[in-house]
LOTORRO-402970 format. One record per residue: residue number from 1; chain; x, y, z of N, C-alpha, C, CB in turn. Coordinates in steps of 0.1 Angstrom, whole numbers, plus 5000, padded with zeros to 4 digits. Glycine has a CB too. Layout:
% residues N
NUM|A|X|Y|Z|X|Y|Z|X|Y|Z|X|Y|Z
...
***
This chain:
% residues 264
1|A|0724|2648|1088|0733|2639|1094|0726|2630|1103|0744|2647|1102
2|A|0727|2617|1101|0720|2607|1109|0724|2608|1124|0722|2593|1104
3|A|0715|2607|1133|0718|2608|1147|0723|2595|1154|0707|2614|1155
4|A|0728|2596|1165|0731|2585|1174|0719|2583|1183|0745|2586|1182
5|A|0714|2572|1184|0702|2569|1193|0708|2565|1207|0693|2558|1188
6|A|0701|2571|1217|0705|2567|1231|0692|2564|1238|0712|2579|1238
7|A|0691|2553|1245|0678|2550|1252|0680|2544|1266|0670|2541|1244
8|A|0670|2547|1274|0670|2542|1288|0655|2541|1291|0677|2551|1298
9|A|0652|2534|1302|0638|2533|1307|0633|2546|1312|0637|2522|1317
10|A|0642|2555|1315|0638|2568|1320|0649|2579|1318|0634|2567|1335
11|A|0651|2586|1328|0660|2598|1327|0675|2594|1331|0656|2609|1336
12|A|0677|2582|1336|0690|2579|1341|0701|2579|1330|0690|2565|1347
13|A|0697|2576|1318|0707|2576|1307|0712|2590|1303|0701|2570|1295
14|A|0706|2600|1309|0711|2613|1307|0725|2615|1312|0702|2624|1314
15|A|0729|2607|1322|0743|2607|1327|0752|2602|1316|0744|2599|1340
16|A|0748|2592|1308|0756|2587|1297|0756|2597|1285|0751|2573|1293
17|A|0744|2603|1283|0743|2613|1272|0752|2624|1274|0728|2618|1271
18|A|0754|2629|1287|0763|2640|1290|0777|2636|1286|0762|2643|1305
19|A|0781|2624|1289|0795|2620|1285|0796|2619|1270|0798|2606|1292
20|A|0786|2614|1263|0786|2612|1249|0787|2626|1242|0773|2605|1244
21|A|0780|2636|1247|0780|2649|1240|0793|2656|1243|0769|2658|1246
22|A|0800|2653|1254|0813|2659|1256|0824|2652|1247|0817|2657|1271
23|A|0822|2639|1245|0832|2632|1237|0830|2634|1222|0831|2617|1240
24|A|0817|2636|1218|0813|2637|1204|0805|2650|1201|0806|2624|1199
25|A|0811|2661|1203|0803|2674|1202|0797|2677|1188|0812|2685|1207
26|A|0802|2671|1178|0798|2674|1165|0786|2664|1161|0809|2672|1155
27|A|0783|2655|1169|0772|2645|1165|0758|2650|1169|0775|2632|1172
28|A|0748|2645|1162|0734|2647|1166|0730|2635|1174|0725|2649|1153
29|A|0722|2637|1184|0717|2627|1193|0702|2627|1194|0723|2627|1207
30|A|0695|2616|1195|0681|2615|1198|0681|2606|1211|0672|2609|1187
31|A|0675|2611|1222|0675|2604|1234|0660|2600|1236|0680|2613|1246
32|A|0658|2587|1239|0645|2582|1241|0643|2576|1255|0641|2571|1230
33|A|0634|2581|1262|0631|2577|1276|0618|2568|1275|0630|2588|1286
34|A|0619|2556|1279|0607|2547|1278|0599|2547|1291|0611|2532|1275
35|A|0596|2559|1296|0590|2561|1309|0576|2555|1311|0590|2576|1312
36|A|0569|2554|1300|0556|2548|1301|0556|2533|1305|0548|2549|1288
37|A|0568|2527|1303|0570|2513|1306|0580|2510|1317|0573|2505|1293
38|A|0584|2521|1324|0594|2519|1334|0588|2516|1348|0603|2533|1335
39|A|0596|2511|1357|0611|2509|1356|0614|2495|1350|0617|2510|1370
40|A|0625|2494|1343|0629|2481|1338|0636|2472|1349|0640|2483|1327
41|A|0643|2479|1358|0651|2472|1368|0643|2463|1378|0659|2481|1376
42|A|0630|2465|1378|0622|2456|1387|0612|2447|1379|0614|2465|1397
43|A|0616|2445|1366|0607|2437|1358|0615|2424|1353|0603|2445|1345
44|A|0609|2415|1347|0615|2403|1342|0622|2405|1329|0606|2392|1341
45|A|0631|2396|1325|0638|2397|1312|0629|2398|1300|0648|2386|1310
46|A|0618|2390|1300|0610|2390|1288|0604|2404|1285|0599|2379|1290
47|A|0600|2411|1296|0594|2424|1295|0604|2434|1289|0589|2429|1309
48|A|0616|2433|1295|0627|2442|1290|0631|2440|1276|0639|2441|1300
49|A|0632|2427|1272|0635|2424|1258|0624|2429|1249|0636|2408|1257
50|A|0612|2428|1252|0601|2433|1243|0602|2448|1242|0587|2429|1249
51|A|0604|2455|1252|0605|2470|1251|0618|2474|1244|0605|2476|1266
52|A|0629|2467|1246|0641|2471|1240|0640|2469|1225|0653|2463|1245
53|A|0634|2458|1221|0632|2456|1206|0623|2467|1200|0626|2442|1204
54|A|0613|2470|1207|0603|2480|1202|0610|2494|1201|0591|2482|1211
55|A|0618|2497|1210|0625|2511|1210|0635|2511|1199|0632|2513|1223
56|A|0644|2501|1197|0654|2502|1187|0647|2502|1173|0664|2490|1188
57|A|0637|2495|1171|0630|2495|1158|0623|2509|1156|0619|2484|1158
58|A|0618|2515|1166|0612|2528|1164|0623|2539|1161|0605|2532|1177
59|A|0634|2538|1168|0645|2547|1165|0651|2546|1151|0657|2546|1175
60|A|0652|2534|1146|0656|2531|1132|0646|2536|1122|0660|2517|1130
61|A|0634|2533|1125|0623|2537|1115|0621|2552|1115|0610|2530|1119
62|A|0621|2558|1126|0617|2573|1126|0629|2582|1125|0610|2576|1139
63|A|0641|2577|1128|0652|2586|1128|0664|2581|1120|0657|2589|1142
64|A|0664|2569|1115|0675|2564|1108|0688|2565|1115|0676|2571|1095
65|A|0688|2561|1128|0700|2562|1136|0712|2554|1130|0697|2557|1151
66|A|0724|2560|1132|0736|2553|1127|0743|2545|1137|0745|2564|1121
67|A|0739|2546|1150|0745|2538|1161|0735|2539|1172|0759|2543|1165
68|A|0736|2529|1182|0727|2529|1193|0735|2527|1206|0716|2518|1192
69|A|0732|2536|1216|0738|2534|1229|0727|2530|1238|0745|2547|1234
70|A|0728|2518|1244|0718|2513|1253|0722|2518|1267|0717|2497|1253
71|A|0717|2530|1271|0722|2536|1283|0714|2531|1295|0720|2552|1282
72|A|0713|2518|1297|0706|2512|1307|0712|2499|1310|0691|2510|1303
73|A|0717|2497|1323|0723|2484|1326|0714|2472|1325|0728|2485|1340
74|A|0701|2474|1329|0691|2463|1329|0689|2459|1314|0678|2467|1336
75|A|0686|2468|1305|0684|2465|1291|0696|2458|1285|0680|2477|1284
76|A|0708|2463|1289|0720|2457|1284|0721|2442|1288|0732|2464|1288
77|A|0719|2439|1300|0720|2426|1305|0710|2416|1299|0720|2425|1320
78|A|0698|2422|1297|0687|2413|1293|0686|2412|1278|0674|2418|1298
79|A|0689|2422|1270|0685|2423|1256|0696|2426|1246|0675|2432|1255
80|A|0708|2431|1250|0717|2436|1240|0722|2425|1230|0729|2442|1246
81|A|0723|2413|1235|0727|2402|1226|0717|2399|1215|0730|2389|1234
82|A|0704|2401|1218|0694|2399|1208|0694|2411|1198|0680|2398|1214
83|A|0695|2423|1204|0695|2435|1195|0707|2435|1185|0696|2448|1203
84|A|0719|2430|1190|0730|2429|1181|0728|2419|1170|0743|2426|1189
85|A|0721|2408|1174|0719|2397|1164|0708|2402|1153|0714|2384|1171
86|A|0698|2409|1158|0688|2414|1149|0691|2426|1141|0675|2416|1157
87|A|0701|2434|1146|0705|2446|1139|0720|2446|1137|0701|2459|1147
88|A|0725|2436|1129|0739|2433|1128|0746|2445|1121|0742|2421|1120
89|A|0739|2453|1113|0745|2464|1106|0747|2477|1114|0737|2467|1094
90|A|0741|2476|1127|0741|2488|1135|0751|2487|1147|0726|2490|1140
91|A|0760|2496|1148|0769|2496|1159|0761|2498|1172|0780|2507|1158
92|A|0762|2489|1182|0754|2490|1194|0764|2489|1206|0744|2479|1195
93|A|0763|2499|1215|0771|2500|1227|0762|2498|1239|0779|2513|1227
94|A|0766|2489|1248|0758|2487|1260|0766|2490|1273|0753|2473|1261
95|A|0760|2488|1284|0766|2491|1297|0767|2478|1305|0759|2501|1305
96|A|0777|2478|1314|0777|2468|1325|0783|2475|1337|0785|2455|1320
97|A|0780|2470|1349|0786|2476|1360|0801|2476|1359|0782|2469|1373
98|A|0808|2487|1363|0822|2489|1361|0831|2481|1371|0826|2503|1361
99|A|0829|2468|1373|0836|2460|1382|0851|2460|1379|0830|2446|1383
100|A|0854|2458|1366|0869|2457|1363|0877|2469|1367|0870|2455|1348
101|A|0872|2482|1364|0880|2493|1368|0879|2495|1383|0875|2506|1361
102|A|0868|2491|1390|0867|2492|1404|0877|2483|1411|0853|2489|1408
103|A|0878|2471|1407|0887|2461|1413|0901|2466|1411|0885|2447|1408
104|A|0904|2472|1399|0918|2477|1397|0921|2489|1405|0919|2481|1382
105|A|0911|2497|1409|0913|2509|1416|0914|2506|1431|0903|2519|1413
106|A|0907|2496|1436|0906|2493|1450|0919|2489|1457|0896|2482|1453
107|A|0922|2495|1468|0934|2492|1475|0931|2481|1486|0940|2504|1482
108|A|0919|2481|1491|0915|2472|1501|0910|2458|1496|0904|2478|1510
109|A|0906|2458|1483|0901|2446|1477|0886|2444|1481|0909|2434|1481
110|A|0880|2454|1486|0865|2453|1490|0858|2464|1482|0863|2455|1505
111|A|0848|2459|1473|0841|2468|1464|0826|2465|1466|0845|2465|1449
112|A|0818|2476|1466|0803|2474|1466|0798|2478|1452|0797|2482|1477
113|A|0787|2471|1448|0780|2474|1435|0766|2478|1439|0781|2463|1425
114|A|0763|2491|1436|0749|2495|1438|0742|2495|1424|0748|2510|1444
115|A|0731|2488|1423|0724|2486|1411|0710|2482|1413|0731|2475|1402
116|A|0702|2481|1402|0688|2476|1404|0688|2461|1406|0680|2479|1391
117|A|0677|2457|1412|0676|2442|1415|0677|2434|1402|0662|2439|1422
118|A|0671|2439|1391|0672|2432|1378|0686|2430|1373|0664|2440|1368
119|A|0694|2440|1374|0708|2439|1370|0715|2429|1379|0715|2452|1370
120|A|0714|2430|1392|0721|2421|1401|0716|2407|1400|0719|2426|1415
121|A|0704|2404|1395|0699|2391|1394|0702|2384|1381|0684|2391|1396
122|A|0708|2392|1372|0710|2387|1358|0722|2377|1357|0713|2399|1349
123|A|0721|2368|1348|0732|2359|1345|0745|2366|1341|0728|2348|1335
124|A|0744|2377|1334|0755|2384|1329|0763|2390|1341|0751|2396|1319
125|A|0756|2396|1351|0762|2401|1362|0769|2390|1371|0752|2409|1371
126|A|0762|2379|1372|0767|2368|1380|0780|2363|1374|0757|2356|1380
127|A|0781|2362|1361|0793|2358|1354|0804|2369|1356|0791|2356|1339
128|A|0801|2382|1355|0810|2392|1357|0816|2392|1371|0804|2406|1355
129|A|0807|2390|1381|0811|2389|1395|0820|2377|1398|0799|2389|1405
130|A|0816|2366|1392|0824|2354|1394|0838|2355|1388|0817|2342|1387
131|A|0840|2363|1378|0853|2365|1371|0863|2371|1381|0852|2373|1358
132|A|0858|2378|1391|0867|2384|1401|0868|2377|1414|0862|2399|1403
133|A|0862|2365|1415|0863|2357|1427|0878|2354|1430|0855|2344|1425
134|A|0881|2357|1443|0895|2354|1447|0904|2367|1446|0901|2344|1439
135|A|0900|2376|1437|0908|2389|1436|0901|2400|1443|0910|2392|1421
136|A|0889|2399|1446|0882|2410|1453|0869|2405|1460|0878|2422|1444
137|A|0866|2411|1471|0853|2408|1478|0843|2418|1473|0855|2409|1494
138|A|0833|2413|1466|0823|2422|1460|0809|2420|1467|0821|2418|1445
139|A|0804|2432|1471|0791|2432|1478|0781|2438|1469|0792|2440|1492
140|A|0770|2431|1467|0759|2436|1458|0748|2443|1466|0753|2425|1449
141|A|0744|2455|1462|0734|2462|1470|0723|2466|1461|0741|2475|1476
142|A|0711|2459|1461|0700|2463|1453|0693|2475|1459|0690|2451|1453
143|A|0691|2485|1450|0687|2498|1455|0672|2500|1451|0696|2509|1449
144|A|0663|2492|1456|0649|2493|1453|0644|2507|1456|0641|2483|1460
145|A|0636|2513|1446|0630|2526|1448|0638|2538|1445|0625|2527|1462
146|A|0651|2537|1443|0659|2548|1441|0657|2554|1427|0674|2545|1443
147|A|0655|2546|1417|0652|2550|1404|0639|2558|1404|0652|2539|1394
148|A|0629|2553|1410|0616|2559|1410|0617|2573|1417|0606|2551|1418
149|A|0625|2574|1428|0626|2587|1435|0634|2597|1426|0634|2585|1448
150|A|0644|2593|1419|0651|2602|1410|0642|2606|1398|0663|2595|1404
151|A|0634|2597|1393|0625|2600|1382|0614|2610|1386|0618|2588|1376
152|A|0610|2609|1399|0600|2618|1404|0605|2631|1411|0592|2610|1414
153|A|0618|2633|1410|0624|2645|1417|0620|2646|1432|0619|2658|1410
154|A|0620|2634|1438|0615|2633|1452|0628|2635|1461|0609|2619|1455
155|A|0630|2647|1465|0642|2651|1472|0643|2643|1485|0643|2665|1475
156|A|0632|2642|1493|0632|2635|1505|0635|2620|1503|0619|2638|1513
157|A|0628|2615|1493|0630|2601|1490|0644|2598|1486|0621|2596|1480
158|A|0650|2606|1478|0664|2604|1473|0673|2605|1485|0668|2615|1463
159|A|0671|2614|1494|0680|2616|1506|0679|2603|1515|0676|2628|1513
160|A|0667|2599|1517|0665|2588|1526|0671|2575|1520|0651|2586|1530
161|A|0668|2573|1507|0673|2560|1501|0688|2560|1499|0666|2559|1488
162|A|0694|2572|1496|0708|2572|1494|0715|2569|1508|0713|2586|1490
163|A|0710|2574|1519|0715|2571|1532|0714|2557|1535|0708|2580|1543
164|A|0702|2551|1532|0700|2537|1535|0709|2528|1527|0686|2533|1532
165|A|0710|2530|1514|0718|2521|1506|0733|2523|1508|0714|2522|1492
166|A|0737|2535|1511|0752|2537|1514|0755|2530|1527|0755|2552|1515
167|A|0746|2529|1537|0749|2522|1549|0751|2507|1546|0737|2524|1559
168|A|0742|2502|1536|0743|2488|1533|0756|2485|1524|0731|2484|1524
169|A|0761|2495|1517|0773|2493|1509|0785|2493|1517|0773|2504|1498
170|A|0785|2500|1529|0797|2501|1538|0800|2488|1546|0796|2512|1547
171|A|0809|2489|1556|0815|2501|1561|0826|2506|1551|0821|2498|1575
172|A|0828|2519|1551|0838|2525|1542|0851|2528|1549|0832|2537|1535
173|A|0861|2528|1542|0874|2532|1548|0886|2526|1540|0875|2529|1562
174|A|0898|2528|1546|0910|2522|1540|0915|2510|1547|0920|2533|1539
175|A|0907|2505|1557|0911|2493|1565|0911|2481|1556|0903|2492|1577
176|A|0917|2470|1561|0918|2458|1553|0904|2451|1550|0926|2448|1560
177|A|0894|2454|1558|0881|2448|1555|0870|2458|1551|0876|2440|1567
178|A|0875|2470|1548|0865|2481|1545|0864|2483|1530|0870|2494|1552
179|A|0853|2489|1526|0850|2492|1512|0856|2505|1508|0835|2491|1509
180|A|0864|2506|1498|0870|2519|1494|0866|2523|1480|0885|2518|1494
181|A|0857|2514|1473|0853|2517|1460|0839|2513|1458|0862|2511|1449
182|A|0830|2521|1452|0816|2518|1450|0813|2520|1435|0807|2527|1458
183|A|0807|2509|1429|0803|2510|1415|0789|2514|1414|0805|2495|1409
184|A|0786|2525|1407|0773|2529|1404|0768|2522|1392|0772|2545|1402
185|A|0761|2511|1394|0757|2502|1384|0743|2504|1378|0757|2488|1389
186|A|0739|2516|1379|0726|2521|1372|0729|2535|1367|0714|2520|1382
187|A|0725|2538|1355|0728|2551|1350|0721|2563|1357|0724|2552|1335
188|A|0710|2560|1365|0704|2570|1373|0713|2575|1384|0691|2565|1379
189|A|0721|2566|1390|0728|2569|1402|0738|2580|1401|0734|2557|1407
190|A|0746|2581|1390|0755|2593|1389|0748|2606|1390|0763|2592|1376
191|A|0735|2607|1387|0728|2619|1388|0726|2624|1403|0714|2618|1382
192|A|0728|2615|1412|0727|2618|1427|0740|2615|1434|0715|2611|1433
193|A|0751|2616|1427|0764|2613|1433|0767|2622|1445|0775|2614|1422
194|A|0763|2635|1443|0766|2644|1454|0759|2640|1467|0762|2658|1450
195|A|0746|2635|1466|0739|2630|1477|0745|2618|1483|0724|2628|1474
196|A|0750|2609|1474|0756|2596|1479|0769|2600|1487|0759|2587|1467
197|A|0776|2610|1482|0789|2614|1488|0787|2619|1503|0796|2624|1480
198|A|0775|2624|1505|0772|2630|1519|0773|2619|1529|0758|2636|1519
199|A|0772|2606|1525|0772|2595|1534|0784|2586|1533|0759|2586|1532
200|A|0795|2593|1529|0808|2585|1528|0820|2594|1530|0809|2579|1514
201|A|0831|2588|1534|0843|2596|1535|0848|2601|1522|0855|2588|1542
202|A|0855|2612|1522|0859|2619|1510|0869|2610|1501|0866|2632|1513
203|A|0875|2600|1508|0884|2591|1501|0877|2580|1492|0893|2585|1510
204|A|0864|2579|1494|0857|2568|1487|0856|2571|1472|0842|2566|1493
205|A|0859|2561|1464|0859|2562|1450|0845|2557|1445|0870|2554|1443
206|A|0840|2565|1435|0828|2561|1428|0831|2558|1413|0816|2572|1429
207|A|0827|2547|1408|0830|2543|1394|0816|2542|1387|0837|2529|1394
208|A|0816|2550|1376|0804|2548|1366|0810|2546|1352|0794|2559|1367
209|A|0802|2543|1342|0807|2539|1329|0804|2549|1318|0801|2526|1326
210|A|0800|2561|1321|0796|2571|1311|0808|2574|1302|0791|2583|1317
211|A|0819|2577|1307|0831|2581|1298|0836|2569|1290|0842|2587|1307
212|A|0838|2557|1296|0842|2546|1288|0832|2543|1277|0844|2534|1296
213|A|0819|2544|1279|0809|2541|1269|0810|2552|1258|0795|2542|1275
214|A|0812|2564|1261|0814|2575|1251|0826|2572|1242|0815|2588|1257
215|A|0837|2568|1249|0849|2565|1241|0847|2553|1232|0861|2562|1251
216|A|0840|2543|1237|0838|2531|1229|0829|2534|1217|0831|2520|1237
217|A|0819|2543|1219|0810|2548|1208|0819|2555|1197|0799|2557|1214
218|A|0828|2563|1201|0837|2570|1192|0844|2560|1184|0846|2580|1199
219|A|0850|2550|1190|0858|2539|1184|0850|2532|1173|0864|2530|1194
220|A|0838|2528|1177|0829|2520|1168|0825|2529|1156|0817|2515|1175
221|A|0822|2541|1158|0818|2550|1147|0830|2553|1138|0813|2564|1152
222|A|0842|2555|1143|0853|2557|1135|0856|2545|1127|0865|2560|1144
223|A|0856|2533|1132|0859|2521|1125|0849|2518|1114|0859|2508|1134
224|A|0836|2523|1116|0826|2521|1106|0825|2533|1096|0812|2520|1113
225|A|0834|2543|1098|0834|2554|1089|0822|2563|1090|0836|2550|1074
226|A|0817|2564|1102|0804|2571|1104|0806|2583|1114|0794|2562|1110
227|A|0818|2587|1117|0820|2599|1126|0816|2612|1118|0834|2599|1131
228|A|0809|2621|1125|0807|2634|1119|0820|2642|1120|0796|2642|1127
229|A|0823|2649|1109|0836|2657|1109|0834|2672|1109|0844|2653|1096
230|A|0821|2676|1110|0819|2690|1111|0805|2692|1118|0819|2697|1097
231|A|0802|2705|1120|0789|2708|1126|0790|2710|1141|0779|2698|1123
232|A|0779|2714|1148|0779|2717|1162|0771|2706|1170|0773|2730|1164
233|A|0764|2697|1163|0757|2687|1170|0743|2692|1175|0765|2681|1181
234|A|0734|2683|1176|0721|2687|1182|0715|2676|1190|0711|2690|1170
235|A|0705|2679|1197|0698|2669|1206|0683|2670|1205|0703|2672|1221
236|A|0677|2658|1204|0663|2657|1204|0659|2647|1215|0657|2651|1190
237|A|0649|2652|1223|0644|2644|1234|0630|2638|1231|0643|2652|1247
238|A|0629|2625|1233|0616|2619|1231|0613|2609|1242|0616|2611|1217
239|A|0600|2607|1245|0596|2598|1256|0583|2591|1252|0594|2606|1268
240|A|0582|2579|1257|0569|2571|1256|0559|2576|1266|0571|2556|1257
241|A|0564|2584|1275|0555|2590|1286|0554|2605|1283|0560|2587|1300
242|A|0555|2613|1294|0553|2627|1293|0567|2633|1290|0548|2633|1306
243|A|0569|2639|1278|0582|2645|1274|0585|2657|1283|0582|2649|1260
244|A|0576|2663|1289|0579|2675|1298|0587|2670|1310|0566|2681|1302
245|A|0584|2658|1315|0592|2653|1326|0607|2651|1322|0586|2639|1331
246|A|0609|2646|1309|0622|2644|1304|0629|2657|1302|0622|2636|1291
247|A|0622|2667|1297|0628|2681|1296|0632|2686|1309|0617|2690|1289
248|A|0623|2685|1319|0627|2690|1332|0639|2683|1338|0615|2688|1342
249|A|0640|2670|1335|0652|2662|1340|0664|2667|1333|0649|2647|1338
250|A|0664|2669|1320|0675|2674|1313|0680|2688|1318|0672|2675|1298
251|A|0670|2696|1321|0673|2709|1327|0679|2708|1341|0660|2718|1327
252|A|0673|2699|1349|0678|2698|1363|0691|2691|1364|0668|2691|1371
253|A|0693|2679|1358|0704|2671|1360|0716|2675|1351|0701|2656|1358
254|A|0713|2680|1339|0724|2683|1330|0726|2698|1328|0722|2677|1317
255|A|0717|2706|1334|0718|2721|1332|0715|2725|1318|0731|2725|1336
256|A|0707|2717|1310|0704|2721|1297|0692|2730|1296|0701|2708|1288
257|A|0694|2742|1290|0684|2751|1288|0674|2746|1277|0689|2765|1284
258|A|0662|2751|1278|0652|2747|1268|0656|2748|1254|0638|2754|1270
259|A|0664|2758|1250|0668|2760|1237|0679|2750|1232|0673|2773|1235
260|A|0684|2742|1241|0695|2733|1238|0690|2720|1231|0702|2729|1251
261|A|0677|2718|1230|0672|2706|1224|0658|2708|1218|0671|2695|1235
262|A|0654|2699|1210|0640|2698|1205|0634|2686|1211|0640|2698|1189
263|A|0620|2686|1212|0613|2675|1218|0602|2670|1208|0607|2680|1231
264|A|0598|2658|1211|0588|2652|1202|0574|2660|1204|0586|2637|1206
***
């Protein structure tokens, strides 16, 4: 059974993979972390486009994937339009910061978006933000270094950076000028949601896109007649860098035992 390909610049896309496996338990997945060329979020579009093209071609050539989930906000904003044009026969699902559900959920009309500098500087994000002008006050918070800290299991760095960027995303509360909803605009950030919550009131809402992406993947596979209808599903982990780092991340962030996957 052909697998669904999932890729990110590193381990952040594991948060999306978790939602995908819950939504589609009978499917096989191959997750590719492009860690040798990370981080994407602090690079230019041309670099991200080159790497995204190389990864999708590799996944098609080596695994015959039946769909692709681009589990990276930066790669989505920079390259998904080209991947869809060049692989028109392949269902491709991408990410964007969840501003629409955040604005809908906010009672105060004040929303903060935590994301990489690359995502926040993109034309796609600018257009998305502009579409809510007048209906919500949107604060953009570039979280330099947080992806690197998460990738490196740097507990002290994660703690310090979460505190710093949550301070920049606030002030939080239910008052008329306070932020009551935060968009986690990078797939790495849901992995440290508990740490982010330490620096916010319990009423603060966090929005990420893992579940909607999984639901959209199901819809596209169903419409293409490619849904698996039996089996238990499997998972293969691959990396352009050290696959042991990816294995450790899957064990730490998703609680996956070594026997739950195969590796390159």
